[in-house]
N, CA, C and O atoms as a MOPAC input file, in Angstrom:
PM7 MOZYME 1SCF
protein

 N      0.84600 1    -1.17700 1     0.00000 1
 C      0.00000 1     0.00000 1     0.00000 1
 C      0.89000 1     1.23800 1     0.00000 1
 O      1.87800 1     1.30000 1     0.73200 1
 N      0.54100 1     2.21100 1    -0.81400 1
 C      1.36100 1     3.42200 1    -0.90000 1
 C      0.95000 1     4.42800 1     0.17700 1
 O     -0.15000 1     4.37600 1     0.72600 1
 N      1.87500 1     5.33900 1     0.45200 1
 C      1.62400 1     6.38300 1     1.44500 1
 C      0.53900 1     7.34300 1     0.96000 1
 O      0.39700 1     7.58500 1    -0.23900 1
 N     -0.22000 1     7.88200 1     1.90800 1
 C     -1.09800 1     8.98700 1     1.57800 1
 C     -0.23000 1    10.19900 1     1.27900 1
 O      0.96500 1    10.18700 1     1.57200 1
 N     -0.80500 1    11.23900 1     0.70400 1
 C     -0.04300 1    12.45400 1     0.39600 1
 C      0.55100 1    13.05100 1     1.67200 1
 O      1.68000 1    13.53900 1     1.65300 1
 N     -0.18700 1    13.01800 1     2.76900 1
 C      0.31700 1    13.58600 1     4.01900 1
 C      1.46900 1    12.76100 1     4.59400 1
 O      2.46500 1    13.31900 1     5.05300 1
 N      1.33500 1    11.45100 1     4.56900 1
 C      2.41700 1    10.59500 1     5.05100 1
 C      3.64500 1    10.78600 1     4.16800 1
 O      4.76200 1    10.85100 1     4.68200 1
 N      3.46700 1    10.87600 1     2.86600 1
 C      4.59300 1    11.08900 1     1.95000 1
 C      5.28500 1    12.42000 1     2.24100 1
 O      6.51000 1    12.50800 1     2.16100 1
 N      4.51900 1    13.44900 1     2.57600 1
 C      5.08800 1    14.76100 1     2.90500 1
 C      5.95400 1    14.67400 1     4.15700 1
 O      7.07600 1    15.18000 1     4.17400 1
 N      5.44200 1    14.04200 1     5.19500 1
 C      6.18400 1    13.90700 1     6.44900 1
 C      7.39900 1    13.00400 1     6.24300 1
 O      8.48400 1    13.30400 1     6.74000 1
 N      7.22900 1    11.92500 1     5.52900 1
 C      8.33900 1    11.00200 1     5.25400 1
 C      9.46100 1    11.73900 1     4.50500 1
 O     10.64100 1    11.50900 1     4.76900 1
 N      9.09200 1    12.60800 1     3.58700 1
 C     10.08600 1    13.36900 1     2.82500 1
 C     10.97500 1    14.20700 1     3.75000 1
 O     12.18400 1    14.30000 1     3.53800 1
 N     10.37500 1    14.80800 1     4.76600 1
 C     11.14400 1    15.61300 1     5.71400 1
 C     12.18700 1    14.76500 1     6.43700 1
 O     13.35700 1    15.14100 1     6.50100 1
 N     11.77000 1    13.62800 1     6.98000 1
 C     12.69700 1    12.75200 1     7.71600 1
 C     13.76100 1    12.16300 1     6.77800 1
 O     14.93900 1    12.09900 1     7.12800 1
 N     13.33700 1    11.73900 1     5.60100 1
 C     14.28000 1    11.14700 1     4.65800 1
 C     15.35200 1    12.14100 1     4.21200 1
 O     16.45800 1    11.74300 1     3.84900 1
 N     15.02300 1    13.43400 1     4.24100 1
 C     15.97700 1    14.46600 1     3.82400 1
 C     16.98000 1    14.80000 1     4.92600 1
 O     17.96700 1    15.49300 1     4.68100 1
 N     16.72500 1    14.30700 1     6.14300 1
 C     17.57400 1    14.69700 1     7.26800 1
 C     17.37300 1    16.16200 1     7.63500 1
 O     18.28200 1    16.80900 1     8.15300 1
 N     16.18400 1    16.67700 1     7.36500 1
 C     15.81700 1    18.08800 1     7.61200 1
 C     16.67600 1    19.03100 1     6.76000 1
 O     17.09100 1    20.09600 1     7.21600 1
 N     16.92900 1    18.62400 1     5.53300 1
 C     17.69700 1    19.46100 1     4.60800 1
 C     17.02100 1    20.82600 1     4.46100 1
 O     15.79800 1    20.89700 1     4.33700 1
 N     17.79800 1    21.90200 1     4.47400 1
 C     17.21500 1    23.24800 1     4.42500 1
 C     16.25900 1    23.48100 1     3.25800 1
 O     15.22200 1    24.12200 1     3.42900 1
 N     16.59100 1    22.97200 1     2.08700 1
 C     15.70800 1    23.19600 1     0.93700 1
 C     14.38600 1    22.46400 1     1.09800 1
 O     13.36100 1    22.92400 1     0.59400 1
 N     14.39200 1    21.31900 1     1.79900 1
 C     13.15600 1    20.57600 1     2.03000 1
 C     12.34100 1    21.24700 1     3.12900 1
 O     11.13300 1    21.42300 1     2.97400 1
 N     12.97300 1    21.62300 1     4.22900 1
 C     12.20900 1    22.26700 1     5.30800 1
 C     11.54400 1    23.54200 1     4.79200 1
 O     10.39700 1    23.82700 1     5.13500 1
 N     12.25200 1    24.30300 1     3.97600 1
 C     11.67600 1    25.53900 1     3.43200 1
 C     10.43400 1    25.24900 1     2.59300 1
 O      9.47000 1    26.01500 1     2.60100 1
 N     10.47300 1    24.14400 1     1.87800 1
 C      9.37000 1    23.80200 1     0.98900 1
 C      8.16900 1    23.20800 1     1.72500 1
 O      7.02900 1    23.46600 1     1.33800 1
 N      8.40100 1    22.41000 1     2.78500 1
 C      7.29000 1    21.66200 1     3.39600 1
 C      6.69300 1    22.31400 1     4.63900 1
 O      5.57600 1    21.97100 1     5.02600 1
 N      7.40400 1    23.24400 1     5.27200 1
 C      6.89500 1    23.85700 1     6.50400 1
 C      5.96400 1    25.02700 1     6.20100 1
 O      6.25000 1    25.85200 1     5.33300 1
 N      4.84600 1    25.09000 1     6.92500 1
 C      3.93300 1    26.23100 1     6.81600 1
 C      4.58900 1    27.45700 1     7.45300 1
 O      5.34900 1    27.32100 1     8.41200 1
 N      4.30700 1    28.63600 1     6.93400 1
 C      4.90200 1    29.84500 1     7.50900 1
 C      4.55800 1    30.04000 1     8.98700 1
 O      5.35100 1    30.60500 1     9.74000 1
 N      3.38800 1    29.57700 1     9.39800 1
 C      2.95100 1    29.74200 1    10.78700 1
 C      3.11800 1    28.44400 1    11.59300 1
 O      2.34900 1    28.18300 1    12.51800 1
 N      4.10700 1    27.65000 1    11.24400 1
 C      4.40300 1    26.39700 1    11.92700 1
 C      4.42400 1    26.58000 1    13.45200 1
 O      4.94600 1    27.57000 1    13.96400 1
 N      3.84800 1    25.60800 1    14.15900 1
 C      3.94500 1    25.53900 1    15.62100 1
 C      4.74200 1    24.28200 1    15.94500 1
 O      4.39300 1    23.18500 1    15.50900 1
 N      5.82100 1    24.45100 1    16.72000 1
 C      6.75600 1    23.36700 1    17.05700 1
 C      6.70400 1    23.21000 1    18.56700 1
 O      7.21500 1    24.06600 1    19.28900 1
 N      6.10000 1    22.13900 1    19.06100 1
 C      5.78300 1    21.96600 1    20.48000 1
 C      6.63300 1    20.83300 1    21.06500 1
 O      6.38500 1    19.65900 1    20.79200 1
 N      7.63800 1    21.19600 1    21.87200 1
 C      8.58200 1    20.24000 1    22.43600 1
 C      8.19700 1    19.95600 1    23.88900 1
 O      7.98700 1    20.87700 1    24.67900 1
 N      8.10900 1    18.68500 1    24.22100 1
 C      7.62100 1    18.23000 1    25.52100 1
 C      8.42400 1    18.80400 1    26.69600 1
 O      9.64600 1    18.91900 1    26.60500 1
 N      7.75900 1    19.16100 1    27.78300 1
 C      8.46600 1    19.65100 1    28.96800 1
 C      9.50000 1    18.62000 1    29.44400 1
 O      9.25600 1    17.41400 1    29.40500 1
 N     10.64200 1    19.11500 1    29.88600 1
 C     11.71800 1    18.26400 1    30.35900 1
 C     12.75900 1    17.97500 1    29.29900 1
 O     13.90100 1    17.65100 1    29.62400 1
 N     12.38100 1    18.08800 1    28.02700 1
 C     13.32500 1    17.90400 1    26.93800 1
 C     14.21500 1    19.14900 1    26.86800 1
 O     13.73900 1    20.24900 1    27.14900 1
 N     15.48800 1    19.00800 1    26.50300 1
 C     16.32800 1    20.21500 1    26.37900 1
 C     15.68000 1    21.25100 1    25.45800 1
 O     15.24000 1    20.93000 1    24.35400 1
 N     15.63000 1    22.48400 1    25.92500 1
 C     15.03100 1    23.60600 1    25.18400 1
 C     13.54500 1    23.38800 1    24.89100 1
 O     13.03700 1    23.80800 1    23.85100 1
 N     12.86000 1    22.72700 1    25.82300 1
 C     11.43400 1    22.48100 1    25.61700 1
 C     10.68600 1    23.80100 1    25.52300 1
 O     11.14500 1    24.83600 1    26.00600 1
 N      9.54000 1    23.73700 1    24.89700 1
 C      8.70200 1    24.91600 1    24.74900 1
 C      7.94600 1    24.86100 1    23.44100 1
 O      8.00300 1    23.87300 1    22.70800 1
 N      7.23800 1    25.94000 1    23.16100 1
 C      6.46900 1    26.05700 1    21.92700 1
 C      7.09600 1    27.17200 1    21.09800 1
 O      7.24700 1    28.30400 1    21.55500 1
 N      7.45300 1    26.82200 1    19.87900 1
 C      8.10800 1    27.74600 1    18.96200 1
 C      7.17200 1    28.02600 1    17.79600 1
 O      6.40100 1    27.15600 1    17.39000 1
 N      7.23700 1    29.23700 1    17.25800 1
 C      6.33500 1    29.65000 1    16.18600 1
 C      7.13500 1    30.07600 1    14.96300 1
 O      7.93200 1    31.01300 1    15.02100 1
 N      6.91000 1    29.37200 1    13.85200 1
 C      7.59200 1    29.66100 1    12.60300 1
 C      8.92400 1    28.92900 1    12.51700 1
 O      9.62000 1    28.76400 1    13.52000 1
 N      9.27700 1    28.48600 1    11.29600 1
 C     10.49600 1    27.71900 1    11.12600 1
 C     11.73100 1    28.51900 1    11.49300 1
 O     12.67500 1    27.95500 1    12.04700 1
 N     11.76000 1    29.81500 1    11.20400 1
 C     12.93300 1    30.62200 1    11.55400 1
 C     13.16800 1    30.60200 1    13.06200 1
 O     14.30800 1    30.50600 1    13.51500 1
 N     12.08200 1    30.69200 1    13.84000 1
 C     12.18800 1    30.63500 1    15.29700 1
 C     12.67400 1    29.25900 1    15.74900 1
 O     13.51300 1    29.16600 1    16.64500 1
 N     12.16000 1    28.19700 1    15.14300 1
 C     12.59000 1    26.83400 1    15.47700 1
 C     14.08000 1    26.67100 1    15.18100 1
 O     14.83400 1    26.16900 1    16.01500 1
 N     14.49300 1    27.09400 1    14.00300 1
 C     15.89000 1    26.93000 1    13.58800 1
 C     16.83300 1    27.70000 1    14.50400 1
 O     17.88100 1    27.18400 1    14.89300 1
 N     16.46900 1    28.92300 1    14.84600 1
 C     17.35200 1    29.78200 1    15.64200 1
 C     17.27700 1    29.46000 1    17.14000 1
 O     18.30300 1    29.24400 1    17.78400 1
 N     16.06800 1    29.42900 1    17.68500 1
 C     15.90000 1    29.36400 1    19.14000 1
 C     15.77600 1    27.94500 1    19.70000 1
 O     15.98600 1    27.74100 1    20.89600 1
 N     15.44100 1    26.97000 1    18.86700 1
 C     15.43900 1    25.58300 1    19.33200 1
 C     16.72500 1    24.89400 1    18.87500 1
 O     17.59200 1    24.59100 1    19.69500 1
 N     16.84900 1    24.64900 1    17.57500 1
 C     18.04200 1    23.94100 1    17.08400 1
 C     19.31700 1    24.76200 1    17.28500 1
 O     20.35600 1    24.20300 1    17.63500 1
 N     19.25600 1    26.04900 1    17.07400 1
 C     20.44200 1    26.88900 1    17.22600 1
 C     21.00000 1    26.89400 1    18.63000 1
 O     22.21200 1    27.01100 1    18.81500 1
 N     20.13400 1    26.77000 1    19.62500 1
 C     20.56400 1    26.72300 1    21.02200 1
 C     20.95000 1    25.29300 1    21.41500 1
 O     21.88900 1    25.09300 1    22.18600 1
 N     20.23900 1    24.31500 1    20.89400 1
 C     20.45200 1    22.92300 1    21.28100 1
 C     21.69600 1    22.29900 1    20.64400 1
 O     22.46900 1    21.63400 1    21.33400 1
 N     21.89600 1    22.49900 1    19.37200 1
 C     22.91600 1    21.75500 1    18.62600 1
 C     24.35600 1    21.97300 1    19.08200 1
 O     25.15800 1    21.04900 1    18.94500 1
 N     24.73200 1    23.12500 1    19.61000 1
 C     26.12300 1    23.26500 1    20.06500 1
 C     26.52100 1    22.27300 1    21.17200 1
 O     27.71300 1    22.07800 1    21.41300 1
 N     25.56400 1    21.65600 1    21.83700 1
 C     25.86200 1    20.66500 1    22.87700 1
 C     26.16500 1    19.28500 1    22.31000 1
 O     26.58400 1    18.39000 1    23.04400 1
 N     25.95300 1    19.10700 1    20.99700 1
 C     26.04700 1    17.77900 1    20.39500 1
 C     27.11800 1    17.70200 1    19.31500 1
 O     27.32400 1    18.63600 1    18.53900 1
 N     27.78500 1    16.56600 1    19.29300 1
 C     28.65300 1    16.22500 1    18.16300 1
 C     27.77000 1    15.83400 1    16.98000 1
 O     28.04000 1    16.19100 1    15.83300 1
 N     26.70100 1    15.08500 1    17.29400 1
 C     25.71300 1    14.71200 1    16.28000 1
 C     24.36500 1    14.51200 1    16.96100 1
 O     24.28500 1    14.11300 1    18.12300 1
 N     23.31500 1    14.80000 1    16.20800 1
 C     21.95500 1    14.62900 1    16.71500 1
 C     21.05200 1    14.45600 1    15.50400 1
 O     21.07400 1    15.28300 1    14.59200 1
 N     20.25400 1    13.38500 1    15.48600 1
 C     19.34600 1    13.17100 1    14.37000 1
 C     18.13000 1    12.38600 1    14.77700 1
 O     18.15900 1    11.60600 1    15.72900 1
 N     17.05600 1    12.60200 1    14.04200 1
 C     15.80900 1    11.86900 1    14.25900 1
 C     15.72000 1    10.75300 1    13.22200 1
 O     15.79900 1    10.99800 1    12.01900 1
 N     15.55500 1     9.53200 1    13.70600 1
 C     15.42000 1     8.37100 1    12.83900 1
 C     13.97200 1     7.91200 1    12.91700 1
 O     13.53900 1     7.36800 1    13.93200 1
 N     13.23300 1     8.13000 1    11.84700 1
 C     11.83500 1     7.71200 1    11.81000 1
 C     11.76700 1     6.22400 1    11.48700 1
 O     12.44500 1     5.74100 1    10.58100 1
 N     10.94500 1     5.51000 1    12.23500 1
 C     10.81300 1     4.06500 1    12.02900 1
 C      9.45400 1     3.68400 1    11.44800 1
 O      9.35900 1     2.79200 1    10.60600 1
 N      8.41100 1     4.36000 1    11.89900 1
 C      7.05800 1     4.02800 1    11.44800 1
 C      6.26000 1     5.30000 1    11.24300 1
 O      6.39900 1     6.25900 1    12.00100 1
 N      5.41700 1     5.30600 1    10.20800 1
 C      4.55400 1     6.44000 1     9.87800 1
 C      3.11600 1     5.94900 1     9.83600 1
 O      2.82400 1     4.90400 1     9.25600 1
 N      2.22800 1     6.70200 1    10.44900 1
 C      0.81200 1     6.33400 1    10.46800 1
 C     -0.03300 1     7.54400 1    10.08000 1
 O      0.07600 1     8.60500 1    10.69300 1
 N     -0.87200 1     7.38100 1     9.06500 1
 C     -1.83900 1     8.42000 1     8.73200 1
 C     -2.99700 1     8.30500 1     9.69900 1
 O     -3.83400 1     7.41100 1     9.57000 1
 N     -3.05200 1     9.21300 1    10.67400 1
 C     -4.04100 1     9.10800 1    11.74700 1
 C     -5.43900 1     9.48400 1    11.25900 1
 O     -6.41900 1     8.84900 1    11.64900 1
 N     -5.53800 1    10.49100 1    10.42600 1
 C     -6.79600 1    10.92100 1     9.82400 1
 C     -6.43300 1    11.83500 1     8.65900 1
 O     -5.29000 1    11.81900 1     8.20500 1
 N     -7.38000 1    12.62800 1     8.16800 1
 C     -7.10900 1    13.47200 1     7.00000 1
 C     -6.07700 1    14.56100 1     7.24900 1
 O     -5.48600 1    15.06900 1     6.29600 1
 N     -5.84300 1    14.93600 1     8.51000 1
 C     -4.97300 1    16.06700 1     8.81600 1
 C     -3.76800 1    15.73400 1     9.68400 1
 O     -2.96100 1    16.62100 1     9.96200 1
 N     -3.61900 1    14.49300 1    10.11800 1
 C     -2.56500 1    14.15700 1    11.07900 1
 C     -1.75900 1    12.92800 1    10.65600 1
 O     -2.28600 1    11.96400 1    10.10200 1
 N     -0.46000 1    13.00700 1    10.94400 1
 C      0.44600 1    11.88700 1    10.71700 1
 C      1.22700 1    11.68000 1    12.00700 1
 O      1.75100 1    12.63200 1    12.58600 1
 N      1.29900 1    10.43500 1    12.45100 1
 C      2.05900 1    10.06700 1    13.63900 1
 C      3.34300 1     9.38100 1    13.18200 1
 O      3.32100 1     8.49800 1    12.32400 1
 N      4.46100 1     9.80200 1    13.77100 1
 C      5.75200 1     9.19200 1    13.46500 1
 C      6.32400 1     8.64700 1    14.76100 1
 O      6.41800 1     9.35300 1    15.76600 1
 N      6.70300 1     7.38100 1    14.71800 1
 C      7.38300 1     6.74700 1    15.84200 1
 C      8.83400 1     6.55100 1    15.42300 1
 O      9.11100 1     6.10400 1    14.31000 1
 N      9.74800 1     6.88400 1    16.31200 1
 C     11.14800 1     6.70600 1    15.97400 1
 C     12.03700 1     6.94300 1    17.17200 1
 O     11.61100 1     6.81000 1    18.32000 1
 N     13.29300 1     7.30000 1    16.88800 1
 C     14.21600 1     7.59200 1    17.98600 1
 C     15.21600 1     8.65300 1    17.54500 1
 O     15.54400 1     8.79300 1    16.36700 1
 N     15.68000 1     9.38500 1    18.53600 1
 C     16.77000 1    10.32300 1    18.33000 1
 C     18.06500 1     9.57400 1    18.59700 1
 O     18.17200 1     8.81900 1    19.56400 1
 N     19.02500 1     9.78500 1    17.75200 1
 C     20.36200 1     9.24100 1    17.96400 1
 C     21.26000 1    10.44200 1    18.21900 1
 O     21.42400 1    11.29900 1    17.35000 1
 N     21.84000 1    10.50200 1    19.41400 1
 C     22.60700 1    11.67800 1    19.81300 1
 C     23.96000 1    11.29200 1    20.38500 1
 O     24.11100 1    10.26700 1    21.04900 1
 N     24.93200 1    12.13800 1    20.11000 1
 C     26.22400 1    12.05000 1    20.77600 1
 C     26.58200 1    13.46000 1    21.22400 1
 O     26.64100 1    14.38900 1    20.41900 1
 N     26.81700 1    13.60100 1    22.52000 1
 C     27.13000 1    14.92100 1    23.06800 1
 C     28.57900 1    15.29100 1    22.77200 1
 O     29.37100 1    14.44100 1    22.36600 1
 N     28.91800 1    16.54300 1    22.97300 1
 C     30.29400 1    17.01200 1    22.79000 1
 C     31.25400 1    16.31300 1    23.73900 1
 O     32.45100 1    16.22900 1    23.46700 1
 N     30.72700 1    15.80700 1    24.86000 1
 C     31.57800 1    15.09500 1    25.82400 1
 C     31.69700 1    13.60900 1    25.50200 1
 O     32.37000 1    12.87500 1    26.22600 1
 N     31.05400 1    13.15300 1    24.42700 1
 C     31.16900 1    11.76700 1    24.00300 1
 C     30.08700 1    10.83400 1    24.51000 1
 O     30.09100 1     9.65100 1    24.17100 1
 N     29.16000 1    11.33700 1    25.31300 1
 C     28.05600 1    10.49200 1    25.77300 1
 C     27.08500 1    10.26100 1    24.62900 1
 O     26.83600 1    11.15100 1    23.81500 1
 N     26.54100 1     9.05500 1    24.57900 1
 C     25.59200 1     8.70500 1    23.52200 1
 C     24.23300 1     8.41300 1    24.12400 1
 O     24.12600 1     7.93300 1    25.25300 1
 N     23.19300 1     8.71200 1    23.35400 1
 C     21.82800 1     8.42700 1    23.79800 1
 C     20.99600 1     8.00800 1    22.59700 1
 O     21.13900 1     8.54500 1    21.49900 1
 N     20.14000 1     7.05700 1    22.82800 1
 C     19.17400 1     6.59400 1    21.85200 1
 C     17.82100 1     6.78700 1    22.51500 1
 O     17.46900 1     6.05000 1    23.43600 1
 N     17.06200 1     7.77200 1    22.05500 1
 C     15.88200 1     8.24900 1    22.77000 1
 C     14.64200 1     8.07700 1    21.90100 1
 O     14.57400 1     8.61400 1    20.79500 1
 N     13.66500 1     7.33000 1    22.39900 1
 C     12.41100 1     7.15100 1    21.66000 1
 C     11.62700 1     8.45500 1    21.56800 1
 O     11.65600 1     9.28800 1    22.47400 1
 N     10.92100 1     8.60700 1    20.43700 1
 C     10.01400 1     9.74500 1    20.30300 1
 C      8.75600 1     9.33800 1    19.55300 1
 O      8.71800 1     8.33900 1    18.83400 1
 N      7.73700 1    10.14900 1    19.75000 1
 C      6.53400 1    10.13400 1    18.92600 1
 C      6.30300 1    11.57900 1    18.51100 1
 O      6.28100 1    12.47800 1    19.35200 1
 N      6.13400 1    11.79700 1    17.22100 1
 C      5.81100 1    13.11600 1    16.69300 1
 C      4.41500 1    13.05300 1    16.08500 1
 O      4.11500 1    12.16200 1    15.29100 1
 N      3.58000 1    13.99000 1    16.45700 1
 C      2.25600 1    14.12500 1    15.86400 1
 C      2.28200 1    15.36700 1    14.98500 1
 O      2.41500 1    16.48500 1    15.48200 1
 N      2.15700 1    15.16800 1    13.69300 1
 C      2.18300 1    16.26000 1    12.72900 1
 C      0.77000 1    16.61900 1    12.29500 1
 O     -0.05800 1    15.73800 1    12.06200 1
 N      0.50100 1    17.89900 1    12.18700 1
 C     -0.72900 1    18.39400 1    11.59300 1
 C     -0.37600 1    18.94100 1    10.22200 1
 O      0.53600 1    19.75600 1    10.08400 1
 N     -1.10100 1    18.49200 1     9.21500 1
 C     -0.88300 1    18.94200 1     7.84700 1
 C     -2.05600 1    19.81900 1     7.45000 1
 O     -3.21700 1    19.45800 1     7.64100 1
 N     -1.73100 1    20.98300 1     6.89200 1
 C     -2.76600 1    21.91900 1     6.45100 1
 C     -2.36900 1    22.45200 1     5.07700 1
 O     -1.27600 1    22.99000 1     4.90400 1
 N     -3.24300 1    22.30200 1     4.12400 1
 C     -3.01600 1    22.81400 1     2.76600 1
 C     -1.68700 1    22.33600 1     2.18100 1
 O     -0.98400 1    23.09800 1     1.51800 1
 N     -1.34800 1    21.06900 1     2.43000 1
 C     -0.15000 1    20.49700 1     1.85900 1
 C      1.15600 1    20.92100 1     2.51300 1
 O      2.23200 1    20.69600 1     1.95700 1
 N      1.06800 1    21.53600 1     3.69800 1
 C      2.25500 1    21.97900 1     4.43900 1
 C      2.19000 1    21.43800 1     5.85900 1
 O      1.11400 1    21.14400 1     6.37800 1
 N      3.36800 1    21.31200 1     6.48200 1
 C      3.42900 1    20.88200 1     7.87200 1
 C      3.18400 1    22.09300 1     8.75800 1
 O      3.99000 1    23.02200 1     8.79800 1
 N      2.05300 1    22.07200 1     9.47400 1
 C      1.61900 1    23.23400 1    10.24200 1
 C      1.90900 1    23.12400 1    11.73400 1
 O      2.00700 1    24.13900 1    12.42400 1
 N      2.04400 1    21.90800 1    12.23200 1
 C      2.29300 1    21.73900 1    13.66800 1
 C      2.97900 1    20.40100 1    13.91700 1
 O      2.67200 1    19.39400 1    13.28000 1
 N      3.91900 1    20.41800 1    14.86400 1
 C      4.56100 1    19.18700 1    15.32300 1
 C      4.49900 1    19.19300 1    16.84100 1
 O      4.96100 1    20.12700 1    17.49600 1
 N      3.91800 1    18.12500 1    17.38800 1
 C      3.90500 1    17.92300 1    18.83400 1
 C      4.75600 1    16.70500 1    19.13100 1
 O      4.56900 1    15.63900 1    18.54500 1
 N      5.69400 1    16.87900 1    20.05000 1
 C      6.65800 1    15.83900 1    20.34900 1
 C      6.41400 1    15.26600 1    21.74100 1
 O      6.08100 1    15.99100 1    22.67800 1
 N      6.58400 1    13.96500 1    21.85500 1
 C      6.68600 1    13.29800 1    23.15200 1
 C      7.94600 1    12.44100 1    23.06400 1
 O      8.13400 1    11.69700 1    22.10200 1
 N      8.80900 1    12.55200 1    24.07600 1
 C     10.07600 1    11.82800 1    24.03700 1
 C     10.54500 1    11.51200 1    25.44800 1
 O     10.10200 1    12.12300 1    26.42000 1
 N     11.44600 1    10.54800 1    25.53800 1
 C     12.03900 1    10.17700 1    26.81400 1
 C     13.12400 1    11.19300 1    27.16100 1
 O     14.30500 1    10.97700 1    26.88700 1
 N     12.71100 1    12.28500 1    27.76000 1
 C     13.61000 1    13.39400 1    28.06100 1
 C     14.71400 1    13.01200 1    29.03200 1
 O     15.81600 1    13.55400 1    28.94900 1
 N     14.44700 1    12.10200 1    29.94000 1
 C     15.41000 1    11.74100 1    30.97400 1
 C     16.71700 1    11.22000 1    30.37000 1
 O     17.80000 1    11.61500 1    30.80100 1
 N     16.62100 1    10.34900 1    29.38900 1
 C     17.81300 1     9.77700 1    28.76800 1
 C     18.70000 1    10.85600 1    28.15600 1
 O     19.92400 1    10.80500 1    28.28000 1
 N     18.09400 1    11.81000 1    27.51000 1
 C     18.86600 1    12.87000 1    26.88000 1
 C     19.47000 1    13.80600 1    27.94200 1
 O     20.61700 1    14.23200 1    27.81300 1
 N     18.71500 1    14.11500 1    28.95800 1
 C     19.24100 1    14.96600 1    30.04100 1
 C     20.43800 1    14.29200 1    30.72000 1
 O     21.42000 1    14.95800 1    31.04700 1
 N     20.35800 1    12.98400 1    30.93000 1
 C     21.48000 1    12.25400 1    31.53700 1
 C     22.72400 1    12.30600 1    30.64800 1
 O     23.83600 1    12.50200 1    31.13900 1
 N     22.53200 1    12.13100 1    29.35200 1
 C     23.66800 1    12.17300 1    28.43000 1
 C     24.32500 1    13.54900 1    28.43300 1
 O     25.54200 1    13.65500 1    28.27800 1
 N     23.53900 1    14.59200 1    28.60500 1
 C     24.06900 1    15.96300 1    28.60100 1
 C     24.84900 1    16.31200 1    29.86700 1
 O     25.59700 1    17.29000 1    29.88300 1
 N     24.68000 1    15.52000 1    30.92400 1
 C     25.37200 1    15.81900 1    32.18900 1
 C     26.87800 1    15.69700 1    32.04500 1
 O     27.62200 1    16.29600 1    32.82100 1
 N     27.33100 1    14.94500 1    31.08500 1
 C     28.65900 1    14.82800 1    30.68400 1
 C     29.80700 1    14.48000 1    31.47100 1
 O     30.92000 1    14.42400 1    30.94800 1

């Protein structure tokens, strides 16, 4: 069975490794990025520029590498896609973490309008203690 258009859109983002040209194309201008409390730099961010600067820009200097590995995609309904996967992280101090996540994406007019994250924040916080 082939992916729905929404699942294909979300899959494209993960498959690109969040490549700048893909994020620019698939993210809605009014994107809401909702990171679970307890996760590093948790909070709600508005717009991709804010996410890139104030979430990833603040978070990434702590890591040698950090990436989201999507394992399963589910079209929840006409407007939502659920992604189950894990973050693979290595801190600047050499600690490694493999952290499960669930992302709930809202798709509106062919763009990614909202991402809500749930993740095992404790594992990542422990790795950052260094």
